[in-house]
C-alpha positions in Angstrom: 20.6 11.7 1.5 21.1 15.4 1.8 21.9 16.2 5.4 20.2 19.6 5.3 16.8 18.0 4.7 14.4 18.0 7.6 13.0 14.6 8.5 9.3 14.8 9.4 8.7 11.1 10.2 10.3 7.7 9.9 8.2 4.5 9.7 9.1 0.9 9.2 9.3 1.1 5.4 9.5 4.8 4.5 10.9 8.2 5.6 9.1 11.5 5.1 11.1 14.6 4.6 10.1 18.3 4.3 9.0 18.9 0.7 10.5 21.1 -1.9 7.2 23.1 -2.3 4.7 24.4 0.2 2.2 21.7 1.3 4.4 18.8 0.1 6.6 16.1 1.5 9.3 13.8 0.0 8.5 10.2 0.6 11.6 7.9 0.7 11.2 4.2 0.3 13.6 2.1 2.4 14.9 -1.4 1.8 13.7 -2.5 5.2 11.2 -5.3 5.5 9.2 -6.0 8.7 6.5 -8.5 9.7 4.5 -9.4 12.8 4.5 -5.8 14.1 8.3 -5.5 13.4 9.2 -8.6 15.4 10.7 -9.9 12.2 13.1 -7.6 10.3 15.5 -7.7 7.4 17.0 -5.4 4.7 16.0 -6.5 1.2 18.2 -5.0 -1.5 16.2 -3.2 -4.1 12.8 -3.4 -2.3 12.5 0.4 -1.9 13.3 1.0 -5.5 10.6 -1.5 -6.7 8.0 -0.2 -4.2 8.6 3.5 -5.2 8.0 2.6 -8.9 5.0 0.3 -8.3 3.3 2.9 -6.0 3.9 5.6 -8.6 2.3 3.3 -11.2 -0.8 2.6 -9.1 -1.3 6.2 -7.8 -1.0 7.6 -11.4 -3.6 5.0 -12.5 -5.9 6.2 -9.7 -5.4 9.8 -10.8 -6.3 8.8 -14.4 -9.7 7.4 -13.3 -10.5 10.4 -11.0 -9.6 8.8 -7.6 -7.8 11.6 -5.6 -4.5 10.7 -4.0 -1.4 12.3 -2.5 1.0 11.4 -5.4 2.5 14.4 -7.3 5.6 13.0 -9.1 8.5 10.6 -8.7 11.8 12.4 -8.0 14.3 9.6 -8.4 14.6 5.8 -7.9 13.7 5.9 -4.2 11.7 9.2 -3.7 8.5 10.8 -4.7 6.9 14.1 -4.1 3.6 13.9 -2.3 0.9 16.2 -0.9 1.1 16.7 2.8 -2.1 15.4 4.4 -3.5 14.9 7.8 -3.6 11.1 8.1 -6.7 9.5 9.6 -5.3 7.0 12.2 -6.8 4.0 10.5 -5.7 1.3 8.2 -8.5 0.7 5.7 -8.5 -3.0 4.7 -10.4 -4.4 1.7 -10.7 -8.2 1.4 -11.8 -10.1 -1.7 -10.7 -13.6 -0.5 -10.1 -15.0 2.9 -6.5 -14.9 4.1 -4.3 -14.1 7.1 -6.1 -12.9 10.2 -9.6 -13.2 8.6 -9.0 -16.9 8.0 -7.9 -17.3 11.6 -10.8 -15.3 13.0 -13.6 -17.1 11.1 -12.0 -20.5 10.4 -12.2 -19.9 6.6 -9.8 -21.7 4.3 -7.3 -19.3 2.8 -8.4 -18.4 -0.8 -12.1 -18.7 -0.1 -13.9 -16.1 -2.1 -15.9 -13.7 0.0 -19.6 -13.0 -0.8 -18.6 -9.4 -1.6 -15.6 -7.2 -0.9 -15.4 -6.5 2.8 -14.0 -3.3 4.3 -12.4 -3.4 7.7 -10.6 -0.9 9.9 -7.6 -1.2 12.2 -6.4 1.5 14.5 -2.9 2.6 13.5 -0.8 2.0 16.6 2.3 -0.2 16.5 2.5 -0.6 20.2 -1.0 -2.1 20.3 -0.4 -4.2 17.1 -2.9 -2.2 15.0 -6.1 -3.6 16.6 -9.2 -4.1 14.5 -11.9 -1.5 15.3 -15.6 -1.1 14.3 -17.2 2.0 12.8 -18.7 2.6 16.3 -15.2 3.0 17.7 -14.1 5.2 14.9 -17.0 7.6 15.3 -17.0 7.5 19.2 -13.3 8.4 19.4 -13.5 11.1 16.8 -11.1 9.6 14.3 -13.6 10.1 11.5 -17.3 11.1 11.1 -20.0 8.9 9.6 -19.8 11.0 6.4 -16.0 10.5 6.4 -16.6 6.7 6.7 -19.1 6.7 3.9 -16.5 8.5 1.7 -13.7 6.2 2.9 -15.7 3.1 1.9 -16.5 4.6 -1.5 -12.8 5.4 -2.1 -11.7 2.0 -0.9 -14.1 0.1 -3.2 -13.1 2.3 -6.2 -9.4 1.5 -5.5 -10.4 -2.2 -5.2 -12.1 -2.2 -8.6 -9.2 -0.5 -10.2 -6.5 -2.7 -8.6 -8.4 -6.0 -9.1 -8.8 -5.3 -12.8 -5.2 -4.2 -13.3 -3.8 -7.3 -11.5 -6.2 -9.8 -13.1 -5.2 -8.5 -16.5 -1.6 -9.8 -15.8 -2.7 -13.1 -14.1 -2.6 -11.9 -10.5 -5.4 -12.3 -8.0 -5.9 -9.4 -5.5 -6.7 -11.2 -2.3 -6.7 -8.1 -0.1 -5.0 -4.8 0.5 -4.8 -1.9 2.9 -4.6 1.8 2.3 -4.5 4.9 4.4 -6.7 8.0 3.9 -5.6 11.6 4.5 -7.5 14.9 4.8 -6.5 18.0 2.7 -8.1 21.4 2.7 -9.0 23.7 -0.2 -9.8 26.8 1.8 -12.6 25.8 4.2 -13.4 22.7 2.1 -12.0 19.4 3.4 -11.7 16.3 1.2 -10.4 12.8 1.7 -7.7 11.3 -0.6 -5.7 8.1 -0.8 -2.3 8.4 0.9 0.7 6.3 2.0 1.5 3.7 -0.7 0.1 1.0 -2.9 2.7 -1.8 -3.4 3.2 -5.5 -2.7 4.0 -4.4 0.8 0.4 -3.4 1.3 -1.4 -6.0 -0.9 -1.8 -9.8 -0.9 -1.1 -11.0 -4.5 -1.4 -14.5 -5.7 -0.7 -15.9 -9.1 -4.1 -16.8 -10.6 -3.0 -20.2 -11.9 -0.5 -21.5 -9.4 -1.5 -19.6 -6.2 2.2 -18.5 -5.9 2.5 -15.6 -3.4 3.9 -12.4 -4.9 3.7 -10.1 -1.8 5.1 -9.6 1.7 3.8 -13.0 2.8 6.9 -14.4 1.0 8.9 -12.7 3.7 6.5 -13.4 6.5 6.4 -17.1 5.8 9.9 -17.6 4.5 8.7 -18.7 1.0 11.7 -17.4 -1.0 13.1 -14.2 -2.2 11.0 -11.1 -1.7 12.9 -9.2 -4.4 12.1 -12.0 -6.9 8.4 -11.8 -6.0 8.2 -8.0 -6.3 10.3 -8.0 -9.5 7.8 -10.5 -11.0 4.9 -8.1 -10.2 6.8 -5.2 -11.8 7.7 -7.3 -14.9 4.1 -8.4 -15.5 2.9 -4.8 -15.2 5.4 -3.7 -17.9 7.6 -1.7 -15.5 10.6 -4.0 -16.3 11.8 -5.5 -19.5 10.0 -8.8 -20.3 13.2 -10.8 -19.9 14.0 -9.3 -16.5 15.5 -11.8 -14.1 16.8 -11.2 -10.5 20.3 -12.3 -11.7 20.9 -9.3 -14.0 19.0 -6.7 -11.9 17.6 -4.7 -14.8 16.8 -1.0 -14.7 13.1 -0.2 -14.2 11.5 1.3 -17.3 10.5 4.9 -17.0 
């Protein structure tokens, strides 16, 4: 990394640097993997490269269908240029099937199809473990207005429709996912856009036929190689050669 670059923020999986153009940032994808609010940590070789390419693929797909997002272009194997946004301090979670904390809260068997996609919010705060919050909390504490929340739900459900279709087309079930939303201004006009990343780090992905997990639960639950799982997702989406195997570590297709 170039030492002259100004670091803006470092999270568990990414680093943000000052951008090369006004109103931009450079988002660098690390190989670090964390789970259980960073109580479990590891370095997974190649994870950052895969997530950079996968997030580029999904963000470009959203752009193509008119869903605004922060992605501008990929710079190299680990970095992409993004719009600088004011992040709303919420994780926006969309659930299609019961899994993880929802299964524990409601006693639902993992994999149970929900009556409809459910949108939840958690307050972005690592020290507190990203607690789940209601719309009432969001509005009362001024994190977002009612109009913002209406727009956020609309964005989240459009992302869900897009991702569900893309994944189902390659034999993968989108169980749930989380996104972040940012504010940008065009003069006095504020609008909300999808930010952060979309990758197997932020989605639960199961093989449609076998139920095999192809997401960060592989790391959370010690189910095998995380790189193998993410490589399989990239291969199915056509981002790697069809004969890609973890043994030969193929180059991602541009």
